[in-house]
N, C-alpha and C positions, 0 to 999 in steps of 0.2 A: 934535410930542409933547414935552412937558417931561419931563426926566429929572433927578431929584435928584442933585446933585453929592456924591460920596463920596470918601474918601481912596483906596479901592481901586477900580480900574476894573472895570466889569462884565465878566464872563466872556463870551467870544465863541468861536464855532466856525464852521468853513467845511467843508462837505461837498461833495466832488466825486465824482460817480459817474454811471453811465448810468441812464437811465430803466428801471425794472425791472417787467416784468410777471411773471406766475407762471412762465412757461417760462424766462425769463432768470434768475429767482431760483433755480430748480432747478439751473441750470448753475453759477451763481456760488457759491451756498451749499452745493452738493453734497448735495442732498437724498437721504436714505437711502431705498432701496426695499426694505429688508429689516428684519426685527425682531430685536432682541437677545434677545427673550424665548424661552426654550427651548420646545420643543413640550410639549403637555399631558402626554403620556406620560412625558417626562423629568421634568417637575415632580412627577408622582405618584411616580415612582421615587425622586427626591431626597427627597421628604417621608417616604418609608418607610425610607430608609437610616438606620442608627443608628451613631453614633460617640460617643466620650467627650466631645469638645467640644460636639457637638450636644446630648447628654444633659444636660451641665452647663448649657448655655444655656437649655434647656427648663425645667429645675428652677428655675433662678434667675428665670426669667420668671414661672412660676406660683407660686413660693413665695419672694417677695422677701426674707423675713427671713434666708434663708441668704446673701444678698448683702451686707446692711448690718450684721447683728449681729456677725459675726466681726471686722469692722473698727471696732467701736464704740470710741470714744475716751472712756474713763472720766474723764480729767482735764478735758476740755472740756464734756462733756455730762451727767455723772452728777448733779451738784448741781442743774442746771436741770430735768432730767427728774424728780428726786425732789420738788422743790418744786412743780412744776406738776402732777405726778401726785397729790400729796396735796390740792392745792387743788381739782382737778377731781373727785377722789373725794368730797370733802366736798360739792360741788355735786350729785353724783349722788344722794346720799341723799334730800334733799327733792324734787328734781326727779323722781326715779324714782317715788317714792310719789305725787306730785301728778299726774304725767302718766298713771299707771295709772288714776286716777279718770277721766281723759278717755277712756280706752279702755274704761270701765265694767268694770274689773277690780279685784280687791282690791289694795291698795297694795303688798303684798309681791312681786307679780309685776313691778312696776316695778323693784324691786331686782334680781330675777333678770335682767331685761332689761339692766340696767346692768352685769352681771357677765360672762356667757358670751360674748355677741357681741363685747365689747371684746377678749377674749383671742383670738378667731378673727381679728379684723381685725389684731391685732398681728402675726400670722403672714403673712397674705395681702395686707394693704393696702400702698399705696405713698405715702400722704400722711403727713407727719411731724407735722402739727399739728392735724388735726381730731379731735374727740372723738365717738366712736360711742356711741350709746345711745338713750335715749328722747328724743322730740321732739314738740312740741305738735301740729303738723300731722298727722304720721303717727298719733299717738295718737287724735286726733279722728276720723281716717278709720277706724281700727280700731274705735273706739267706735260709729260709725254702723252698722257691720256687726253687731257683737255685739248691739246693741239691736234691730236689725231682725230678726235670726234668733232672738233669745232675749228677747222683751219681758217685762216684769213680768207681763202678763196671762196668760202661759202657766204661771206658777208660783204662782197664787193658791190658797191653801188656806182652807177654811171655818173660821170661829171659832165659839166657843160661843154667842155672842150674835147670830149671823146675819151678822156682818161678816166680810170676807175679809182675809187677810194674805198677804204674799209670802214664799215659801220662798227666802230669799236664799242659803242654802247650795247648794241645787240649781241655782238660777239662775246663781250665780257659777261653779259647776263647769262648767256647759254653756258659759257664755261663754268660759271659759278654753280649752275644747276648740275653740270656733269661732276664737278668736284664734290658737291654735297651728296649726290647719289652714290658716288664711289666711296666716300667716307662712311656713309651709313652701312653699305654692304660690307665694308672692311670691319666695322664695329660688330656687326652681326656675326661674321666669321670668328672674330676673336672671342666674343661672349660664348658662342657655342663650343668652341674648343676649350675654353676655360671651364665650362660647366661639366663637360665630360672628362675633365682632368687630363687634358691633352697637352699640358704644358711642356712635356718632354719632347715635343716635336722640334723644338729649337735645338736639341742636341744634335740633330742631323746637319745643322749649319755650323761647321767647325770654325775655329778662330781664323785660320788662314783664308777660308772662304769668305767670311764676313769682312775681314780686312782687305782682301783683294777686291771684293765687291764695292766697298765704300771708297776705295781708292779710284776704281774705275768710275764710280758715280761722281767723285770729285772732279774728274776730268770733264765729264758731261756738264757739271755745274760751271766749271771754269769757262768752257767754250760758250755756254749759253749766255754768259755775262759780257762777252766781247762786244755785242751789239750795243749794250748800254755804255760801255767804256768808250767806244769809238764813235758813238752816235750814228750808227748805220742800221739799216733794216734789211738784212739778207732774207732771201726766201727760206721758208721753213720746210724741213724735211723730217720724216718720221720713218720708223722701221729700221731694218738692218743697214749698216753703213751710213746712217743718218749723220753721225758725228763727223765723218769724213767730208760729206757734202756741206755741212755747215762751215766747217773750217775753210774749204776751197772757196765757197761763195764769199766769205768774209775777206779773204786775201784779195780776191779779184775786185770786190767792191772798194776796198780801201786803197790799193795801189794803182788801180786804173782810174780812180776819180770818177766813178759812175754818178756820184751825187756832188753837184757843184757847191751846194750849201748844206751845212749840217746844222739842223735845229736841235738845240739841247732839249732833251726830254726830261720833264720833272714829274714828281709824284702825282700832282693834280689834286682834285677836290677830295677831301676826307670828310664825309658827312658826320656831323655831330650826333651823338646819341646812339642807341642800339636798336636793332630791328627786331620786330616780333618774330617768334619762331614759326617756321613753316616746314611741312613734310616734304622731303626731297622727292623728285620724280622717279617712281619705281619702274617706269618703262625703260629707263636706262640701265637697269640691272643686267639685262642680257648682254649688253655691249661692254660691260665693265667687270664681269664676274671674275675673269682670269686675273685682271690687274688688281682687283680688290683682294684676292687671296694672296697675291705676291706682296702687296703693301702690308697686309695683316701679318705675314710671317716675318718680313724684313723689319717692320716697325717693332714687333715684339722681340725679335732677336737683339736689336740694338738696346731696347729698353731693359731687358732682363740681364744682359751682360753688364751694363753699367750699374744696375741695381745690386747685383751680386758682388760686384767689385767693391762698392762702398759698404755693403753689409758685412763683408769679410773684414774690411779694414776697421770698422767701428764695432764689430761684435754683436750684430743682431741678425735675425733671419728674415729673408724675403721669400714669400710664398709665390712660387712660379705660376701656379694656376690662378691664384687671386690677382696676380699682376696682369695676367691675360684678360681676366674679366674687367679689371679696373681700366685697362687701356681700351678695351672694347666699349665700355660705357662712356669713356671720355670721347671716343669717336662718334658713338651713336647720338649722345646728347648734343655734342658739338655740331653735328650735321644739321640738326634742327635750327641752329642759330647761324647757319651759313659759314661754318668752319670746315676746313679740310683736315685730312688725317694728320695725327700728331704722334710723336714719340719723344724720348728724352734726348736732350742735347748735351754733348760732352763738354763743350765750352761753358755753358750756363751751369751745368751740374758741378763742374770743378769750382766755379766761382761761388756757388751756393755752399759747397762744403768748405772751401778755404776761408770764407768770410765769417764762419762761425755758425752756420745753419745746423740745427739739431733735429728738427721735426718737419713734417709736411706743412706746418703753419707758415713757413717761409714762402711757400707757393701761394698761399692766400694773400699775403702782403704784396707779392709781385703782381698778382691779379688786380689788386686795388690800384697800383701804379698805372697799369694798362687801362683800367676802367676810367680813371681820371683823364688820361690822355684821349680816350675815345669820346668822352663827354665834353671836355672843355678845351683841350690842347691840340686837337686835330688840325685846325687851320694853320698852326705854326709850322707844320711839316709839308704844306701843300706845294711850296716852291723848292723843296729839296730835290736836287738833280738825281735822276736815277743812276747816274754814273757813281755818285757817292754810295748809294746802296749797293751797287755792284762791287765797289771796293771793299765794303764791309763783308760781303759774301766771300770774296777772294781771301781776305785776311783770315776769316774763320775756317777756311779750307787748309790753312797751314798745317794743322795737326794731321789731317788726312794725307797730305802729300808727304809728310814725314814717314808714312807707312811704306814708302818705297825702300826704306832701310831694312824692311823685312826680307828683301831678296837676298842680300849677302848673308844675313843671319840664318835664314832657312837653308841656304846652300851649304853651310857648315853643319847644321844640326839635323835637318831632315829633308832630303830631296823630294820625297813624295809630297810633303806638305808644300814645298816650293812649287811643285808642278800644279797642285791645286790652286795656289795663289795666282800663278801666271795664267792658267787657263781661265780662271774666274775674271781676272783683270782684262784679258784680251777679249773674252766673249762679251763682257759688259761694254767694252769700248765699241766693238764692231757690231754686235747684235742688239744693241739698246738694252735698257734695264730689265724689261720683262723676260725677253728671250735669253738674255745673258744670265739671269738668275736661274732659269730652268736648266740651261746647259751646265751651269756651275754645280748645281745640286746633283744632276745626273752624273757628272764626271766624278764628283766627290764620292758618290755611292759606288761607282765602278772601282775607285781606288781601294775601298774597303773590301770589295769582292776579290779584287786581284791579290790583296794582301793575304786573305784567307786561302786563296787558291795557290799561292806561292809561298808556303811556310818553309821554315828551315827544318830539316830532318837530321837526326844525329844518332850515333851509336854511343851508348854510355859505358863508362868504365868506373871501377871502384877506386877511390882514394885510399891507399893502404892505411890501416889503423882507424878508419872511420866507417860510418854507414852512408857516406855520400857517394852519389853516382853522377858523374859529370861527363860532358862531351869529350870524347877522346881526341877530337881534332883541335879542341881549344885548350885543354889542360894536359900538360905533359905527364903529370903524375897519375892521371886516370888510366888504369890498366883494365883491359878486358878480362873477364873470367873465362878460362878455357871451357869450351863446350857450350857457353851461354852467350847469346846475343841479346842486348837490351836496347830496344828501339823506341825513340820518342819523337813526336811531332810538336812543333811550337804552337799549334793552334787546334781548334776544335775540328773533329772529323765529321763532315756532313757531305751532302750530295755533290757539292761543287768540287771537293778535293778528295773524295773517297778513292777514286781510281788512282790518283796521283799518290795517295798514301800507300796503296798496295805496290805500286811500281817502285816507290822509294824504299819500301821495306825489302823488296827483293834486291835492289841495287846496293843498299847499305850492308845487308847481311851476306851478300854474295851468293844467294840461293835463288836460282832461276826456277821457280816452281813449275812453270809450264814445261820447260825442258825436262825436268826430273820426272814429272808425271808422265810425259810421253815415253821416256826411257823405261819407266816402270811398267807402262802398259805393254811395251814391246817385249820386255823380259817375261811378263806374265803370259803373253800370247805364245812366246817361244816355249815356255815351260809347259803350257797347256798342250801345245802340239806334241811336244816330246812325251808328255804323260799319256796322251791318247795313243801315240805310236807304241809306247811301252805296253800299254794295255792290249792293244791289238796284237802285238807280238806274243804277249802272254797267253791270249786266248788261242792263237794259232798253235802255239806249242802245247797248250792244254789239249786241243783237239787231236794233235798228233799223238800225244801220250795216250789219250783215250782210245784212239784207233789201234795203237800198238797193243794195248792191254786187251782190247777186244779180239785182236787177231790171235793173241796167245791163248785166249780163253776157248777159242774154237778148236784148238788142238788138244785140249784136255779131254780125257775120257769120262771124267765125273763132273756133272753139271754143278753139283754142290760145291766141290772144291774150286771150280772156276769162278762161281759167284762170290765166294769168300775172298779170293785173291784180288779181284778187280778194284774195289773201293780204296783199300789202303795204298796200293801202288799209285793210284791217281793223286791222292792227297800228298803223298810224299814227293812225287815228282814235281808238282806245282810249287810246293813250298821250297823245294830245293832250287828250283829255277829262280824264284823271286829273290832268294837270298844270295845266289851265286851270280846273278845277272851283271852286277857292276864289274866283277872280276873277269867275266867272259867277254865283255865288250868295252875294253879300255879306250877304244878310238871314239866312242860316242860321248865322252866327257864325263865329269863327275856327277853322280846322281844326287838329287835332293832327297835326303833320307826322311824328311818329314812327309814328302809326297809319297815315297815308297811305302812308308808305314801305313799311310791312308789307303793305298791301293791294296795292300795285303789284307786289310780289315774290311774292305768294302766289296760287295758283289755287284754294285750298280755300275752303269755305264756313263754316269754324268761326271765329266771331268772338271767343269768350271766350278761347281759347288764344292767338289772335293778340294780343289786348290785353294779356294777362299777360306774354307774351314781350317786347312792346315796352316795357312799364314797366321791366323789369329792364335794358333797354339804354339807359335815359335817361342823359343826361350829368349830371355833378354840378351844372351850371347848372340843368338841369331840376328836379333834386331841390330845390335852393334855391328855385326859382320856385314849386314846389308847396308848400313850407313857408310861403312868404309868402302864397300864396292861402288857406292854412288859417289864417292869422293867427298863425303860430308864429315866434318869434324864437329859440327854443332848438333847437340841433342835437344836444346831447349831455347825458346825465344820468349822474352818478356816484353810485352807492349806496355810502355809507360803512357797511360792516358790521363795523367793528372791535369793536363791542360785542356781536356775536353769538358765543356760546360753543358753540352746537350748532344743527343744523338737522334738522327732521323731514321727513317726506314732504310735508306740507302746505306747509312753507316752500320746499322745492325746487320744488314745482309752482307756487307763487306767483311765484318768481323766473323760472322758465321762461316763465310767462304774460307777465310784464313785458317780457322780451326780445322775445317774439313780438308782443305787441300794440303796443308802442311802435315796434318795427321796421317794422310795417306802415304807420306814418305817417312813416317815414324819420327816426326819432330813434335815435341810437346810445346804448346802455346799457353802462356799465362798472361793475365791482365794485372796491372798494378796501379795504385793511386786513383782509383775510380771514386768520384764524388757521390754522395748519397743520392742526389737528384738524378744523376746518370744511372745509378743502379736501379732506381725506381723505374726509369724509362726503359731500361733493358728488360726488367721484369714484365712491364706492360707489353713489350714487343715479343714476349715468349722467347727470349734469347737463351735463357738457361734451360738445359735439358740433361738427359742422361749422358750425352756425349760432351756437353759443355756444362759441367756442374759448377756450383758456386765456389767449390774448393779450388777452382782455377783462378779465382779473383782474390788478390791480396791487398792488404792495406798500403804497403809500400814496396818499392823495388827490392829493398833489403830483405823483407819478409819472404818474397818470392825466391830470391837467390838462396837463402838459407834452407828453404823447403826443398829446392831442387838438389842441393848438395847433400842433403840427408836422405835422399831416395836411394834405394839399392840399385846397383848396376852402374852408377855414375862414378867416375874416378874421384878418389878422395883428394880434396883440396883443403889446405889450411889457410884460411883468410886471417889477416892481421886485424881481427875485430872480435869483440865478445859475442859468443853465440848462445851461452847458457842464459836462461831468462827466468824471471820471477815476476809474478803479477799478483 
């Protein structure tokens, strides 16, 4: 093997220790047999105890602003937070009004959404750089619910000429109620998930899934803005394939000239001041519960992904569970002030970070800008065309549409992730946002299951001169050890792939256990029949000898001499027959001397038990001879289970069956590389027994190989590796 010459010599190490099975490992490493965890009762008592340090820790954990605000450095952070806050506040104004149109709400409610939730997040949030407020994806999800539950057709009033018109005031009022109720329920879900420390739920939303979902949502957003760009009012559709129906209606309306005159739509009245808080209508919860959970998960996924990105870049920690609570409180409190669901915005967050923002105080400054607008500057935006707001929305979608570049990148790197991206995108386009998300999550989970069900299996070989064991199909220098098969799976063994594991083991080792067991059973039955036949013949011959002796005795004149002659002749004749039988019957095949010895010693007529006892007393030479007659050159199999992180009852049963079935054809099975947690699970499942002792479990594959090679009866092999050890 050629090695490139370098100035620095390659690092080397030499390990000298004894071969370690699980029992020796427990002795050497001093395995703990007790738990450091206090009993459940003590844990409950400890959680109920109250002290000043514990109270302070709890308050700082749930209300982070008390931790960082008293330590705020005005000299270093004030200027940056002021500039970034003003910049983000200016962005909030057009985005808030534009995204409110996506939610099918009057634009002023987008300004409310850019005000109250930001102040709540300032108190409870842990990210220093994200900008909470309106976001296109969440807005379009809210809009799909408001339009489904409050369509224009429910608010048509009759005109004087027989035509109908929509009562927009009543419609918008009811849609605001729906949005607030949905937002309150979303916040409740997020708070509950955060309290029970369920922040890890977002890990089930992989990055390809989130990016495919947001790209599909961007297409929905883009299509929804066409009516404002072109000044048309197509009929609204909801449910699966709704995007296709919108697109078709827009094309027909535009190119067929269905409307002779296009009136430019403007923002309209923006009332000055803020409204008093009011509790949303709880009767709408039953109609929006599914949508609320979807909004809660998607909003949190977007929020935590941005938060962790900035935290990693700037070297601080974001608490995922606290972020869930902070977002939930922002939605809950915001719903009381007629706000709809919020999350972080990528464009505003980037501006906040790039303009020098250092803390959450930048969010407060942006809220002040929005508050001034709501109180005094609102009338200045009343004549703003909605087409301008639509343009703002489309411009902000540029980053999402750039995610189409994920397709060629994933094609090169990971086709499974590409499939998740495409399925998510297509299902979001065709099935709408709620059903699309459900289908996407289900498909992503299926890919995880399929990956564990279709792992790669390999036979390992030793790299000469090392203790490394690598895949023989991948590495040319990896050589199999004669008589030993080392089998490894790339994933955990559990109920979904346990049967495939057994099939792959037989295929890779070339040992068809079912066929061999069947052949062994046939040989045993044949041998049993032969044994019974031999016994029967022996009994018949014994009877003949006995009859002959009895006939001779009748011819004797003295009874005493006759009785003394009978017994020795009977014994000698039987013994002579048993010892000479193989020579007298060469056509009946070679006799099994182990069974013959058992027949000579036993006076019973039970053939099956005699055969089983004789098998267990065969010498090692006999076992090797039996393997050769079966066509086997393998005497040991090592199962490398270092990749297994847990075992269930099916996996335990599968391993037990492997030990049992392969043991019946005189193959030794060993386990190697088992993690401590898996050993504990095997012990709890009563895996170890007299037939499967812990001495069959080794620390590494190399330990198992050395132990096998040092056993008597196996051919002596000299491996190019150190075997003498010292510890």
